[in-house]
C-alpha positions as CSV (number, residue, x, y, z in Angstrom):
1,M,37.0,76.5,-19.7
2,R,34.4,74.1,-18.1
3,D,33.3,74.6,-14.5
4,I,34.3,71.4,-12.5
5,R,33.1,72.4,-9.1
6,G,30.3,69.9,-9.3
7,D,32.7,67.1,-10.2
8,L,34.9,68.0,-7.2
9,Q,31.9,68.1,-4.9
10,D,30.8,64.7,-6.1
11,R,34.4,63.4,-5.6
12,A,34.5,64.9,-2.1
13,G,31.1,63.3,-1.2
14,L,32.4,59.9,-2.5
15,L,35.5,60.2,-0.3
16,E,33.5,61.1,2.7
17,E,31.3,58.0,2.2
18,Q,34.4,55.8,1.9
19,I,35.8,57.3,5.1
20,S,32.5,56.6,6.9
21,A,32.5,53.0,5.6
22,H,36.1,52.4,6.8
23,E,35.3,53.9,10.2
24,A,32.3,51.6,10.5
25,Q,34.3,48.6,9.5
26,F,37.0,49.6,12.0
27,D,34.5,50.0,14.8
28,K,33.1,46.5,14.0
29,L,36.6,45.0,14.1
30,I,37.4,46.7,17.4
31,E,34.1,45.4,18.9
32,Q,34.9,41.9,17.7
33,L,38.5,42.0,19.1
34,R,37.1,43.4,22.4
35,R,34.7,40.4,22.7
36,E,37.5,37.9,21.9
37,H,39.8,39.6,24.3
38,D,37.2,39.6,27.1
39,Q,36.4,35.9,26.5
40,R,40.1,35.0,26.5
41,C,40.7,36.9,29.7
42,E,37.7,35.2,31.3
43,D,39.1,31.8,30.4
44,L,42.5,32.7,31.7
45,K,41.1,34.1,35.0
46,T,39.1,30.9,35.5
47,E,42.3,28.8,35.0
48,L,44.2,31.1,37.3
49,D,41.6,30.7,40.1
50,A,41.8,27.0,39.7
51,V,45.6,27.0,40.0
52,N,45.5,29.3,43.0
53,R,43.1,27.0,44.7
54,L,45.5,24.1,44.1
55,L,48.4,26.2,45.4
56,E,46.4,26.9,48.6
57,L,45.7,23.3,49.1
58,E,49.4,22.4,48.5
59,L,50.4,25.2,50.9
60,R,48.2,23.8,53.7
61,R,49.7,20.3,53.1
62,V,53.2,21.6,53.2
63,E,52.7,23.7,56.3
64,T,51.3,20.8,58.2
65,A,54.1,18.4,57.1
66,P,56.6,19.6,59.8
67,A,54.1,19.0,62.6
68,Q,53.4,15.5,61.3
69,S,57.1,14.6,61.1
70,A,57.9,15.9,64.6
71,P,57.0,12.6,66.4
72,A,59.9,11.0,64.5
73,R,62.3,12.7,67.0
74,E,60.7,11.1,70.1
75,P,62.8,7.9,70.0
76,V,65.8,10.1,70.9
77,H,63.9,11.3,74.0
78,H,63.1,7.7,75.0
79,V,66.8,6.8,74.9
80,V,67.6,9.7,77.3
81,R,64.7,8.7,79.6
82,H,66.2,5.2,80.1
83,A,69.5,6.7,81.2
84,P,68.4,7.4,84.8
85,Q,67.8,3.6,85.3
86,Q,71.4,2.8,84.2
87,V,73.3,5.5,86.0
88,P,72.1,4.9,89.5
89,Q,72.9,1.1,89.1
90,Q,76.5,1.9,88.2
91,A,76.7,4.5,90.9
92,A,75.4,2.0,93.5
93,Q,78.3,-0.4,92.8
94,H,81.0,2.2,93.4
95,A,79.4,4.5,95.9
96,P,76.4,2.8,97.7
97,Q,76.0,5.6,100.2
98,Q,75.0,8.3,97.5
99,P,72.4,6.6,95.1
100,A,69.8,9.3,95.7
101,Q,72.1,12.1,94.4
102,H,73.0,10.3,91.2
103,A,69.3,9.6,90.5
104,V,68.4,13.2,90.6
105,H,70.9,14.5,88.0
106,P,69.8,12.3,85.1
107,A,66.2,13.1,85.7
108,Q,67.1,16.8,85.4
109,H,68.8,16.2,82.1
110,T,65.6,14.6,80.6
111,V,64.0,18.1,80.7
112,H,66.2,19.5,78.0
113,P,65.4,17.1,75.2
114,A,61.7,17.6,75.9
115,Q,62.1,21.3,75.3
116,A,62.4,21.0,71.5
117,P,61.6,24.1,69.5
118,A,57.9,24.4,69.2
119,Q,56.3,24.6,65.8
120,P,55.5,28.2,64.7
121,Q,52.1,29.3,65.7
122,V,51.8,32.2,63.3
123,P,50.7,31.3,59.7
124,L,53.5,31.5,57.2
125,A,51.8,34.3,55.2
126,D,51.6,36.5,58.4
127,F,55.2,35.7,59.2
128,L,56.4,36.8,55.8
129,I,54.4,40.0,55.9
130,R,55.7,40.9,59.4
131,K,59.3,40.1,58.2
132,L,59.0,42.5,55.3
133,N,57.4,45.2,57.5
134,E,60.3,44.9,59.9
135,A,63.3,44.6,57.5
136,G,62.0,46.2,54.3
137,A,62.5,44.7,50.8
138,M,63.9,41.2,50.8
139,S,64.6,38.5,48.2
140,R,62.7,35.2,48.0
141,D,65.9,33.4,49.1
142,D,66.1,35.6,52.2
143,L,62.5,34.9,53.1
144,R,63.1,31.2,52.5
145,R,66.1,31.2,54.9
146,C,64.1,33.0,57.5
147,S,61.2,30.5,57.3
148,L,63.7,27.6,57.7
149,Q,65.2,29.2,60.7
150,E,61.8,29.7,62.3
151,G,61.0,26.0,61.8
152,Y,58.2,26.3,59.2
153,F,59.8,23.7,56.9
154,A,62.0,20.6,57.4
155,D,64.3,21.2,54.3
156,A,65.2,23.7,51.7
157,D,63.2,22.1,48.8
158,T,60.0,22.1,50.8
159,A,60.7,25.7,51.9
160,E,61.3,26.9,48.3
161,R,57.9,25.5,47.2
162,G,56.0,26.7,50.3
163,V,57.4,30.2,50.3
164,H,56.9,30.6,46.5
165,A,53.2,29.6,46.7
166,T,52.6,31.8,49.8
167,L,54.3,34.8,48.2
168,L,52.1,34.4,45.1
169,N,48.9,34.4,47.2
170,V,50.0,37.4,49.4
171,V,51.0,39.5,46.4
172,K,47.7,38.7,44.7
173,A,45.9,39.8,47.9
174,G,47.7,43.1,47.8
175,L,49.3,42.7,51.2
176,I,52.8,42.9,49.8
177,R,54.2,43.9,46.4
178,Q,57.0,42.6,44.1
179,L,59.6,45.1,43.0
180,P,61.0,45.2,39.4
181,N,64.2,43.5,40.6
182,G,62.2,40.5,41.9
183,N,62.5,41.4,45.6
184,F,59.4,41.7,47.8
185,A,58.4,44.7,49.9
186,P,55.5,45.8,52.1
187,A,52.5,47.1,50.3
188,T,52.1,50.9,50.3
189,V,48.9,52.8,50.8
190,L,48.8,53.5,47.0
191,D,49.0,49.8,46.3
192,T,46.0,49.2,48.6
193,I,44.0,51.9,46.9
194,R,44.7,50.4,43.5
195,L,43.7,47.0,44.7
196,R,40.4,48.2,46.0
197,R,39.7,50.0,42.7
198,A,40.5,46.9,40.8
199,M,38.0,45.0,42.9
């Protein structure tokens, strides 16, 4: 019977060479995929930065909109201010001896319309973070309702867009976090550590 140990060794050597060649080809493919992946991620990050900048500009525009629309309420105040001139004239016809008393009361009433709710001084992002720290996890609709009650927006549609854009930016900054059920909650110490490591 012929000794085939040499043939088996040759066969083993050939298989090892084929394994090495496949591993080299695999490494080359992995490197190519990694480069393509990095390039694609870089493109997406650039696009994301551009979108976030647009969101910030839109947020500033929306936040200043209520302050610009506030003067539209002033004609109501003007109507009330004219009332003191009419009331004393009518009172003078029926009771000429007490015109001074009637002139005082309408003037006092003009103070109340002037005391309209002031526009919020705290930025919307700070208000949402404070609300979450006070109440815990909240939904986007709850935060939108709170911002409407505080006078940040004039209507629900504007509030929906403004709160959505602000939440995106605040979550990205790591100041709050979004839970798996879609609600938002205050950021934990662990979230802050992870954000710093990612930076």
